[in-house]
TORNUVEX-230275 format. One record per residue (C-alpha): x, y, z. Coordinates in Angstrom, 2 decimals. Example, Ala and Ser with C-alpha at 12.3 -4.5 7.8 and 13.67 -1.06 7.14 Angstrom:
residues 2
x  y  z
12.30  -4.50  7.80;
13.67  -1.06  7.14;
//
This chain:
residues 350
x  y  z
61.05  -135.63  -29.37;
60.21  -138.25  -31.77;
63.48  -138.97  -31.69;
63.43  -139.46  -28.00;
59.84  -140.95  -27.95;
61.53  -143.66  -30.52;
63.95  -144.77  -28.34;
61.96  -145.03  -25.16;
59.25  -147.04  -27.19;
62.48  -149.46  -28.43;
64.42  -150.43  -25.16;
60.76  -150.57  -24.13;
58.93  -154.15  -23.40;
56.25  -152.84  -25.72;
57.62  -154.40  -29.28;
58.55  -157.67  -26.77;
54.84  -157.57  -25.14;
53.27  -157.60  -28.77;
55.48  -160.17  -30.72;
54.68  -162.78  -27.50;
50.98  -162.36  -27.52;
51.35  -163.12  -30.99;
53.22  -166.09  -30.52;
50.93  -167.18  -27.55;
47.90  -166.22  -30.01;
49.23  -168.63  -32.82;
49.78  -171.43  -29.87;
46.25  -171.24  -28.02;
44.71  -171.21  -32.29;
46.78  -174.21  -32.75;
46.58  -176.17  -29.35;
42.62  -175.99  -29.33;
43.09  -178.60  -32.47;
44.61  -181.04  -30.39;
43.08  -181.25  -26.80;
44.29  -183.45  -24.34;
42.07  -187.34  -24.02;
40.93  -186.65  -19.77;
39.68  -189.81  -17.99;
39.02  -189.26  -14.09;
39.61  -192.52  -13.09;
42.98  -193.73  -15.66;
43.75  -192.30  -18.61;
45.15  -195.04  -20.11;
41.90  -197.48  -19.48;
40.03  -196.30  -22.75;
41.97  -194.45  -24.97;
39.66  -195.00  -28.07;
41.92  -195.60  -31.33;
41.37  -193.03  -33.57;
43.63  -192.48  -36.95;
46.11  -189.40  -36.43;
48.36  -189.34  -39.45;
51.18  -188.67  -37.14;
53.91  -189.13  -40.12;
52.71  -185.80  -41.89;
55.20  -183.53  -40.61;
57.75  -185.68  -39.60;
61.60  -185.36  -40.36;
63.65  -187.85  -42.56;
67.66  -188.39  -42.52;
70.31  -190.82  -41.88;
69.51  -192.56  -38.06;
73.34  -192.24  -37.13;
73.03  -188.89  -37.60;
69.78  -188.34  -35.77;
71.32  -190.14  -32.90;
74.17  -188.13  -32.91;
72.49  -185.10  -33.18;
69.92  -185.98  -30.23;
72.28  -187.03  -27.85;
75.15  -184.31  -27.45;
78.40  -185.62  -27.54;
77.86  -189.11  -28.04;
80.24  -190.89  -30.91;
79.88  -194.38  -31.33;
82.98  -196.62  -32.55;
82.91  -200.26  -32.33;
82.26  -201.93  -29.12;
82.75  -198.40  -27.29;
80.77  -195.58  -26.69;
82.94  -192.64  -26.51;
80.98  -189.61  -23.55;
81.79  -185.88  -23.01;
79.39  -185.02  -20.23;
80.50  -181.88  -20.02;
81.34  -179.84  -16.63;
83.77  -181.86  -14.24;
81.11  -182.28  -11.33;
78.77  -184.70  -14.13;
81.53  -186.22  -15.48;
82.36  -187.36  -11.56;
78.57  -187.80  -11.18;
78.22  -190.39  -14.19;
81.16  -192.22  -12.63;
80.65  -192.64  -9.56;
76.77  -194.03  -10.44;
78.20  -195.90  -13.61;
80.34  -197.63  -10.74;
78.39  -197.94  -8.09;
75.42  -200.16  -10.02;
78.61  -202.11  -11.21;
80.18  -202.85  -8.01;
79.68  -206.72  -6.79;
77.12  -206.15  -4.08;
74.01  -204.96  -5.93;
71.71  -206.70  -7.97;
73.87  -207.79  -11.00;
70.17  -207.98  -13.23;
70.55  -203.93  -13.28;
74.01  -204.46  -14.92;
71.70  -205.90  -17.92;
70.36  -202.25  -18.35;
73.72  -200.33  -17.89;
76.52  -200.04  -19.69;
79.41  -201.21  -18.03;
82.00  -197.79  -18.00;
85.70  -198.37  -18.58;
86.28  -195.30  -16.98;
87.93  -191.88  -19.27;
90.68  -190.83  -21.69;
91.38  -187.44  -22.45;
90.20  -186.15  -25.24;
91.91  -185.53  -28.71;
90.51  -182.31  -29.59;
93.27  -179.27  -28.40;
90.14  -177.05  -28.02;
88.87  -179.74  -25.27;
90.26  -180.46  -22.57;
87.04  -182.53  -20.75;
87.75  -186.06  -20.44;
85.82  -189.00  -21.73;
83.50  -191.24  -20.48;
84.17  -194.79  -21.87;
81.12  -196.80  -22.25;
80.34  -200.75  -23.92;
78.04  -199.75  -26.59;
75.33  -202.12  -26.51;
74.00  -201.44  -30.30;
77.40  -203.27  -31.32;
75.45  -206.37  -32.10;
73.63  -204.30  -34.92;
76.39  -203.96  -36.72;
76.79  -206.91  -37.72;
73.17  -206.97  -39.99;
73.65  -207.33  -43.47;
71.98  -204.11  -44.20;
74.33  -200.91  -43.27;
75.59  -199.91  -40.26;
72.22  -198.70  -38.01;
69.49  -198.60  -40.68;
67.65  -201.34  -39.74;
67.66  -199.37  -36.43;
63.84  -198.07  -35.01;
64.55  -196.18  -31.09;
63.46  -194.09  -29.51;
64.87  -191.92  -26.00;
62.48  -191.22  -23.30;
63.23  -188.50  -21.00;
61.92  -190.46  -17.59;
60.51  -189.24  -14.56;
58.68  -186.37  -12.85;
61.52  -183.82  -12.75;
64.04  -182.91  -15.83;
65.70  -180.31  -13.92;
67.94  -179.73  -10.21;
66.26  -177.15  -8.12;
69.74  -175.02  -8.06;
69.61  -174.17  -11.88;
70.48  -170.57  -12.88;
67.45  -168.30  -12.32;
69.84  -165.53  -14.91;
67.39  -165.00  -17.71;
68.80  -165.55  -21.40;
67.08  -165.03  -24.64;
68.06  -168.41  -25.83;
65.10  -170.07  -23.55;
62.93  -167.47  -25.08;
63.28  -169.02  -28.86;
63.22  -172.61  -26.77;
60.15  -171.51  -25.91;
59.24  -170.33  -29.56;
59.88  -173.69  -30.51;
57.10  -174.98  -29.05;
54.96  -172.53  -29.97;
54.42  -170.74  -26.25;
55.91  -167.30  -25.13;
57.63  -165.71  -21.98;
56.59  -162.33  -20.46;
58.68  -161.00  -17.31;
55.53  -161.04  -15.30;
55.78  -164.49  -15.21;
59.17  -164.89  -12.86;
58.79  -164.31  -9.89;
60.40  -160.78  -8.78;
59.87  -159.80  -12.14;
63.35  -158.92  -13.00;
63.83  -161.55  -15.73;
62.73  -160.36  -19.24;
63.62  -163.61  -20.83;
62.96  -167.37  -18.68;
65.82  -168.71  -17.07;
67.16  -171.94  -17.39;
64.88  -172.85  -14.60;
62.32  -171.01  -15.70;
62.52  -172.98  -19.28;
63.04  -176.25  -17.56;
59.87  -176.06  -15.47;
57.50  -174.97  -17.84;
58.99  -177.65  -20.13;
58.01  -180.15  -17.23;
54.48  -179.30  -17.06;
53.74  -178.74  -20.54;
54.74  -181.47  -21.06;
53.89  -184.99  -20.34;
56.88  -185.42  -17.81;
55.34  -184.07  -14.35;
51.87  -185.73  -14.92;
53.12  -189.15  -16.28;
56.39  -189.47  -15.16;
58.30  -189.43  -18.98;
59.24  -187.52  -22.56;
59.96  -188.71  -25.61;
62.72  -186.77  -26.95;
63.01  -188.34  -30.09;
61.27  -191.61  -32.07;
62.25  -192.98  -35.83;
62.16  -195.59  -37.34;
63.62  -196.95  -41.01;
61.30  -195.22  -44.02;
63.45  -196.61  -47.43;
67.00  -197.41  -48.39;
69.18  -195.11  -45.86;
66.21  -193.07  -45.16;
65.12  -192.68  -41.64;
61.62  -191.03  -39.87;
61.87  -189.28  -37.35;
57.96  -188.25  -35.76;
57.99  -184.07  -35.17;
59.92  -184.02  -31.56;
57.73  -180.52  -30.53;
54.64  -182.25  -31.26;
55.38  -185.76  -29.78;
56.13  -183.51  -26.84;
53.68  -181.39  -26.55;
51.37  -183.48  -28.40;
48.44  -185.30  -25.91;
48.27  -188.88  -24.93;
45.99  -190.22  -27.50;
48.95  -188.76  -30.19;
51.81  -189.83  -27.89;
50.02  -193.84  -27.73;
49.65  -193.52  -31.94;
52.73  -192.16  -32.47;
53.74  -195.74  -30.32;
51.42  -197.39  -32.99;
53.18  -196.30  -35.61;
56.91  -196.80  -34.36;
56.24  -200.62  -33.27;
54.19  -201.29  -36.73;
50.72  -202.11  -35.29;
48.97  -203.71  -37.47;
51.50  -203.93  -39.63;
53.43  -206.89  -38.47;
52.23  -210.62  -36.98;
54.98  -210.28  -34.39;
53.85  -207.00  -33.07;
51.68  -208.36  -30.34;
54.74  -210.93  -28.94;
57.31  -208.03  -29.23;
55.37  -205.43  -27.41;
54.93  -208.07  -24.29;
58.98  -208.54  -24.54;
59.31  -204.88  -23.87;
56.41  -204.68  -21.35;
58.61  -207.17  -19.44;
62.00  -205.57  -19.24;
60.59  -202.39  -18.39;
58.30  -204.24  -15.32;
61.67  -206.19  -14.39;
63.38  -202.83  -14.69;
60.81  -201.27  -12.29;
60.70  -204.31  -9.93;
64.98  -203.99  -9.58;
65.26  -199.75  -8.72;
62.13  -201.10  -6.05;
64.55  -203.36  -4.86;
67.05  -201.40  -4.31;
69.13  -199.57  -1.81;
71.36  -197.81  -3.91;
68.52  -197.06  -6.15;
66.34  -195.18  -3.14;
69.50  -193.33  -1.68;
70.04  -191.47  -5.08;
68.16  -188.63  -7.00;
68.52  -189.40  -10.52;
67.41  -186.70  -12.60;
67.08  -186.72  -16.48;
67.97  -190.30  -17.20;
66.99  -191.91  -20.08;
65.31  -195.26  -21.53;
67.24  -195.43  -25.16;
64.64  -198.75  -26.17;
63.99  -200.19  -29.80;
64.62  -203.15  -32.17;
65.42  -204.31  -35.67;
62.56  -203.31  -37.98;
63.47  -206.27  -39.83;
64.02  -208.87  -37.16;
62.02  -207.95  -34.33;
63.95  -210.94  -32.03;
66.55  -208.31  -31.57;
65.80  -205.82  -29.44;
67.11  -203.40  -26.66;
66.21  -201.65  -23.64;
68.93  -199.13  -21.99;
68.71  -197.24  -19.02;
70.85  -194.15  -19.93;
72.79  -190.51  -18.78;
73.21  -190.16  -15.17;
74.98  -186.49  -15.45;
72.47  -185.53  -12.76;
72.22  -188.16  -10.72;
73.10  -186.99  -6.99;
73.28  -188.95  -3.35;
70.14  -187.91  -1.09;
71.27  -185.87  2.23;
69.90  -187.37  5.00;
66.83  -184.47  4.89;
66.44  -184.77  1.76;
63.12  -186.36  -0.04;
63.19  -188.63  -3.18;
61.54  -186.74  -5.59;
62.97  -187.89  -9.07;
59.45  -189.89  -10.00;
61.44  -192.27  -11.83;
59.23  -195.72  -11.01;
56.24  -193.45  -11.28;
57.80  -193.08  -15.09;
58.06  -196.87  -15.72;
55.00  -197.96  -14.14;
53.08  -194.83  -16.91;
54.87  -195.87  -19.29;
54.08  -199.50  -19.07;
50.26  -198.73  -19.17;
50.10  -197.26  -22.09;
52.16  -199.75  -23.83;
49.45  -201.96  -22.78;
47.09  -199.68  -24.63;
48.67  -199.86  -27.66;
//
């Protein structure tokens, strides 16, 4: 009888719920230390500057390996970048969007922010059969520095838009998404699921939760990584969990560290250049018939500068695996313009 009771206990949700409760308790305890700054009119208007040690729990490493790890399926080789979009439908979407952007009838200014696509090549890996997209490497100018490759590069990737998932994402629960949620300090209960059938969160559950619990849904952007040189070949990388889960105040302080505010004389001028470029991109998209006819989900702004020579900076719009043409009755709801506007407002407060 004892064995039967033990088996029932193990096979039930009780152990899972106990562990979930423990994780939630720790998450709540931690979150009370980082309350978000609120302002009823404009949360970016009167942010008082306080000192936050954003470097306390960061990571160090070689920037090239960081870039490759953060931007999966990316390979930098000289003047070109080779990207593996994965599934064929994603590859076709990227090709379609890149080709549309480089057609003559579109605003040629957009080409300053989107790499030129040179088609596809077949994978040389016998274990992989997916095609690879060949793009211009917009970071190639940084190779020519007297310093070693990329060692002078401060860069950041910001997921842009108020929604980063497709509505038809999988609703099948999987333990991997539970593990991902635990990385952010929270847990999951089957009660969170609409039909109560999934013990673990599905891809759709996880991505909805991530958008709502980070700055994505409200502000239209989410920093996925941010790093800058530290010593020799070492680079400092801001903690990706904290920078996504942190308050607007915390994100503001991360930007201040990234741009070396109060440390370099020409920081203000560089910030102005970034804001200027963001405004141009926003203006282009607002007037673009092509952009208004697509939902661009999960794209990113990849931007940065030469940490030692601030006359060299870059801003690129990347990642179009989820660029889909709107149907006749479909409403554009990617929130991308809102994200760029929010980012501009925040940078003005740096």
